[in-house]
C-alpha positions, 0 to 999 in steps of 0.5 A: 765847171763843178764836181759832179759826184761823191764827197765834193759834189758841187764843189766849183773847179776854177778854169784856167787860161789858156785852151781848154775844153772842159770835159761836159760836167754830164758826160764826166756825171755818166762815165764816173757813175758807168764806172763804179764807186772808186774806193782804192783804184788808182787813176790818170788823166791825161790831157789834163787840163783844170784837174778836173777830171783828177778831181771827180775822181779823187771826190768818188774815193781813188787813193793814188791820182796823176795827172799830167798837162802839158800848157804851162799856161795852166800850173797855177790853176791845175795847182791850185786846184789841187792843193785845195781838193787834196786838204779837203780829200787827203789824198796826194795828186801827182802832178806832171806838167809835160807832153803826154807823148814823153809821159807814156815813155817815163811812166813806171806805174801802174793804173786801173783808169786811164782818162785820154782827153786831148783837145779835139784836133789831136790825130794820135788818139789810138797811137798812145792808147798802143803806146800806154798798153806797151808800155804796161799802164794798164792793170790786167784788171784795167780800163782804159777811156779817150774822148773823142769827137765824133768825127775821129775814128777809133777801131775797136782792138788797139793791141792789147785792148778792146773796145769794150764800151761808147758813149754817145754825147753830141758831137763827143764819144767815149770810149772804154777800151780793156784787155780783151781777156777781161 
Protein backbone atom coordinates (compact mmCIF):
# COMPACT_ATOMS: atom_id res chain seq x y z
CA UNK A 1 0.00 0.00 0.00
CA UNK A 2 1.18 3.50 -0.71
CA UNK A 3 0.16 7.02 0.21
CA UNK A 4 -1.54 8.62 -2.80
CA UNK A 5 -1.10 12.33 -2.14
CA UNK A 6 0.27 15.14 -0.02
CA UNK A 7 3.58 15.42 1.78
CA UNK A 8 4.09 11.62 2.00
CA UNK A 9 2.93 10.79 -1.55
CA UNK A 10 4.41 7.50 -2.73
CA UNK A 11 5.47 6.31 0.73
CA UNK A 12 4.89 2.59 1.25
CA UNK A 13 2.85 1.57 4.30
CA UNK A 14 3.48 -1.78 5.96
CA UNK A 15 0.56 -4.18 5.92
CA UNK A 16 -0.12 -6.00 9.20
CA UNK A 17 -0.66 -9.72 9.67
CA UNK A 18 -4.19 -11.03 10.07
CA UNK A 19 -7.30 -10.37 8.05
CA UNK A 20 -7.11 -7.07 6.22
CA UNK A 21 -8.84 -5.53 3.22
CA UNK A 22 -6.82 -2.42 2.50
CA UNK A 23 -8.66 0.48 0.93
CA UNK A 24 -7.76 0.59 -2.74
CA UNK A 25 -5.31 3.31 -3.79
CA UNK A 26 -7.80 4.56 -6.39
CA UNK A 27 -10.60 4.81 -3.84
CA UNK A 28 -8.43 6.60 -1.26
CA UNK A 29 -7.09 9.03 -3.84
CA UNK A 30 -10.62 9.81 -5.04
CA UNK A 31 -12.07 10.31 -1.53
CA UNK A 32 -9.25 12.63 -0.50
CA UNK A 33 -9.54 14.57 -3.79
CA UNK A 34 -13.25 15.10 -3.12
CA UNK A 35 -12.46 16.48 0.35
CA UNK A 36 -9.65 18.76 -0.79
CA UNK A 37 -7.15 20.44 1.51
CA UNK A 38 -7.29 19.09 5.06
CA UNK A 39 -5.05 21.75 6.60
CA UNK A 40 -6.06 22.33 10.21
CA UNK A 41 -8.81 19.69 10.07
CA UNK A 42 -9.39 16.80 12.47
CA UNK A 43 -9.76 13.21 11.27
CA UNK A 44 -10.90 9.94 12.84
CA UNK A 45 -10.10 6.62 11.14
CA UNK A 46 -12.32 3.81 12.47
CA UNK A 47 -11.55 0.15 11.70
CA UNK A 48 -8.10 1.43 10.85
CA UNK A 49 -6.32 -1.79 9.83
CA UNK A 50 -2.80 -0.62 8.96
CA UNK A 51 -3.45 3.07 9.68
CA UNK A 52 -3.23 4.00 6.00
CA UNK A 53 -6.31 6.26 5.97
CA UNK A 54 -5.11 8.15 9.06
CA UNK A 55 -1.63 8.52 7.56
CA UNK A 56 -3.12 9.72 4.27
CA UNK A 57 -5.07 12.38 6.22
CA UNK A 58 -1.85 13.57 7.90
CA UNK A 59 -0.07 13.58 4.54
CA UNK A 60 -2.80 15.86 3.19
CA UNK A 61 -2.61 18.36 6.06
CA UNK A 62 -4.88 17.13 8.87
CA UNK A 63 -3.52 18.41 12.18
CA UNK A 64 -5.48 16.30 14.69
CA UNK A 65 -5.73 12.63 13.73
CA UNK A 66 -6.91 9.61 15.70
CA UNK A 67 -7.43 6.00 14.72
CA UNK A 68 -9.15 2.99 16.24
CA UNK A 69 -8.41 -0.68 15.53
CA UNK A 70 -9.41 -3.63 17.71
CA UNK A 71 -7.28 -6.42 16.18
CA UNK A 72 -4.31 -6.89 18.56
CA UNK A 73 -2.33 -8.62 15.78
CA UNK A 74 -2.17 -5.27 13.96
CA UNK A 75 -0.96 -3.14 16.89
CA UNK A 76 2.81 -3.33 16.24
CA UNK A 77 2.48 -2.61 12.53
CA UNK A 78 0.09 0.30 13.13
CA UNK A 79 2.42 1.79 15.74
CA UNK A 80 5.41 1.39 13.41
CA UNK A 81 3.57 3.06 10.50
CA UNK A 82 2.39 5.88 12.78
CA UNK A 83 5.84 6.44 14.33
CA UNK A 84 7.45 6.91 10.91
CA UNK A 85 4.66 9.32 9.91
CA UNK A 86 5.00 11.37 13.08
CA UNK A 87 8.76 11.74 12.51
CA UNK A 88 8.26 12.81 8.90
CA UNK A 89 5.30 15.16 9.43
CA UNK A 90 5.47 16.22 13.06
CA UNK A 91 1.79 15.37 13.60
CA UNK A 92 0.90 12.99 16.42
CA UNK A 93 -1.61 10.28 15.54
CA UNK A 94 -3.48 9.15 18.64
CA UNK A 95 -4.06 5.39 18.51
CA UNK A 96 -6.88 3.54 20.26
CA UNK A 97 -6.77 -0.25 20.30
CA UNK A 98 -10.28 -1.35 21.19
CA UNK A 99 -13.55 -2.22 19.43
CA UNK A 100 -14.97 0.76 17.54
CA UNK A 101 -18.28 0.31 19.35
CA UNK A 102 -16.57 0.95 22.73
CA UNK A 103 -14.54 3.83 21.35
CA UNK A 104 -17.70 5.60 20.16
CA UNK A 105 -19.30 5.21 23.62
CA UNK A 106 -16.24 6.73 25.33
CA UNK A 107 -15.18 9.37 22.80
CA UNK A 108 -15.34 12.98 24.01
CA UNK A 109 -13.68 14.54 20.93
CA UNK A 110 -15.28 16.11 17.87
CA UNK A 111 -13.95 15.60 14.35
CA UNK A 112 -14.26 17.30 10.99
CA UNK A 113 -14.06 13.93 9.22
CA UNK A 114 -14.88 10.43 10.41
CA UNK A 115 -14.03 7.52 8.12
CA UNK A 116 -15.62 4.12 8.80
CA UNK A 117 -13.98 1.20 6.96
CA UNK A 118 -15.29 -1.97 8.67
CA UNK A 119 -14.68 -5.47 7.34
CA UNK A 120 -17.09 -6.14 4.49
CA UNK A 121 -19.08 -8.81 6.40
CA UNK A 122 -19.83 -6.21 9.14
CA UNK A 123 -23.57 -5.46 9.31
CA UNK A 124 -23.89 -2.50 11.69
CA UNK A 125 -22.78 0.48 9.58
CA UNK A 126 -26.01 2.43 10.04
CA UNK A 127 -26.13 1.80 13.79
CA UNK A 128 -22.55 3.01 14.32
CA UNK A 129 -23.10 6.17 12.30
CA UNK A 130 -26.24 6.90 14.30
CA UNK A 131 -24.34 6.37 17.58
CA UNK A 132 -21.50 8.64 16.43
CA UNK A 133 -24.09 11.30 15.58
CA UNK A 134 -25.86 10.89 18.94
CA UNK A 135 -22.51 11.09 20.77
CA UNK A 136 -21.82 14.45 19.08
CA UNK A 137 -18.55 13.24 17.54
CA UNK A 138 -18.97 15.19 14.30
CA UNK A 139 -18.37 18.93 14.02
CA UNK A 140 -21.37 20.87 12.62
CA UNK A 141 -19.74 21.27 9.18
CA UNK A 142 -18.14 17.81 9.31
CA UNK A 143 -18.64 14.69 7.26
CA UNK A 144 -18.88 10.96 7.97
CA UNK A 145 -17.77 8.58 5.25
CA UNK A 146 -18.45 4.86 5.22
CA UNK A 147 -16.77 2.32 2.93
CA UNK A 148 -18.99 -0.70 2.28
CA UNK A 149 -19.73 -3.46 -0.23
CA UNK A 150 -22.39 -2.70 -2.84
CA UNK A 151 -24.69 -5.42 -1.48
CA UNK A 152 -24.97 -3.68 1.91
CA UNK A 153 -27.78 -1.09 1.72
CA UNK A 154 -27.37 2.32 3.37
CA UNK A 155 -30.28 4.78 3.78
CA UNK A 156 -30.29 8.37 2.54
CA UNK A 157 -30.68 9.68 6.11
CA UNK A 158 -29.33 8.41 9.43
CA UNK A 159 -30.33 10.34 12.55
CA UNK A 160 -29.47 13.99 11.88
CA UNK A 161 -27.28 13.12 8.89
CA UNK A 162 -28.11 13.02 5.19
CA UNK A 163 -26.20 11.31 2.42
CA UNK A 164 -24.68 14.13 0.36
CA UNK A 165 -22.59 12.05 -2.03
CA UNK A 166 -21.89 8.47 -3.02
CA UNK A 167 -19.01 7.06 -5.06
CA UNK A 168 -18.72 3.58 -6.55
CA UNK A 169 -15.37 1.79 -6.91
CA UNK A 170 -15.96 -1.67 -8.37
CA UNK A 171 -18.01 -3.55 -5.75
CA UNK A 172 -17.09 -0.95 -3.10
CA UNK A 173 -19.12 2.14 -2.30
CA UNK A 174 -18.22 5.16 -0.20
CA UNK A 175 -21.18 7.08 1.21
CA UNK A 176 -20.71 10.66 2.46
CA UNK A 177 -23.01 11.88 5.25
CA UNK A 178 -23.30 15.42 6.64
CA UNK A 179 -25.77 17.32 8.82
CA UNK A 180 -28.97 18.21 7.00
CA UNK A 181 -28.49 21.96 7.53
CA UNK A 182 -25.15 21.83 5.70
